[in-house]
C-alpha positions in Angstrom: -0.6 27.1 2.3 0.0 23.7 0.7 1.9 21.3 2.6 4.2 19.1 0.8 3.6 15.4 1.3 6.0 13.6 3.7 9.1 12.2 1.9 10.7 9.1 2.7 14.5 8.3 1.9 15.2 4.7 1.2 18.8 3.4 0.7 19.4 0.8 -1.3 22.0 -1.0 -3.4 21.8 -2.9 -6.7 20.5 -6.6 -6.5 19.3 -6.3 -2.8 15.9 -8.3 -2.8 15.0 -6.7 0.6 15.7 -3.3 -1.0 13.3 -4.1 -3.8 10.6 -5.4 -1.3 10.9 -2.4 0.9 10.5 0.1 -2.4 7.6 -2.3 -3.6 5.7 -1.9 -0.1 6.1 1.9 -0.2 4.8 2.1 -3.9 1.8 -0.1 -2.8 1.0 2.1 0.1 1.4 5.3 -2.2 4.0 6.6 -0.1 6.6 9.0 -2.2 10.2 8.4 -1.5 13.6 9.2 -2.8 15.9 6.3 -3.5 19.4 6.5 -2.9 21.1 3.7 -4.6 24.7 3.2 -2.8 26.0 1.0 -5.6 25.6 4.2 -8.0 26.2 6.8 -5.5 29.0 5.2 -3.3 30.0 8.9 -1.9 26.9 8.7 0.2 27.9 5.7 2.1 29.1 7.7 5.0 25.4 9.0 5.6 24.2 5.1 5.9 26.8 4.6 8.3 26.1 7.9 10.4 22.1 6.9 10.1 22.7 3.1 11.1 26.0 2.6 12.8 27.0 0.4 9.9 26.7 -0.2 6.3 23.2 -1.9 6.0 20.5 -1.7 3.4 17.7 -1.2 3.1 17.6 1.8 5.5 14.5 3.7 5.5 14.4 7.5 6.9 11.1 8.8 7.6 10.2 12.5 7.2 10.1 12.7 11.1 13.8 11.3 11.4 13.0 7.8 12.3 15.4 5.3 10.8 14.3 1.7 10.1 17.4 -0.5 9.4 16.7 -3.6 7.2 13.4 -4.8 6.0 11.4 -8.0 7.0 14.5 -9.7 8.3 16.7 -8.7 6.1 19.5 -6.3 5.8 
């Protein structure tokens, strides 16, 4: 049976340089991810609040459930 690759979710917003840096890092490492742009999908903002306790981007959710708030000093 083939195991699917780990999936990461990166919550972003349009124009966020830290979001762009987080995405660029994951691409450079060959890590597949799904982007949830909250500027476009505002109905999903409650998800980010539930995960992080506030409205902060980027928020990165690893396949093991670990949540990282912000990116390299931003967010």
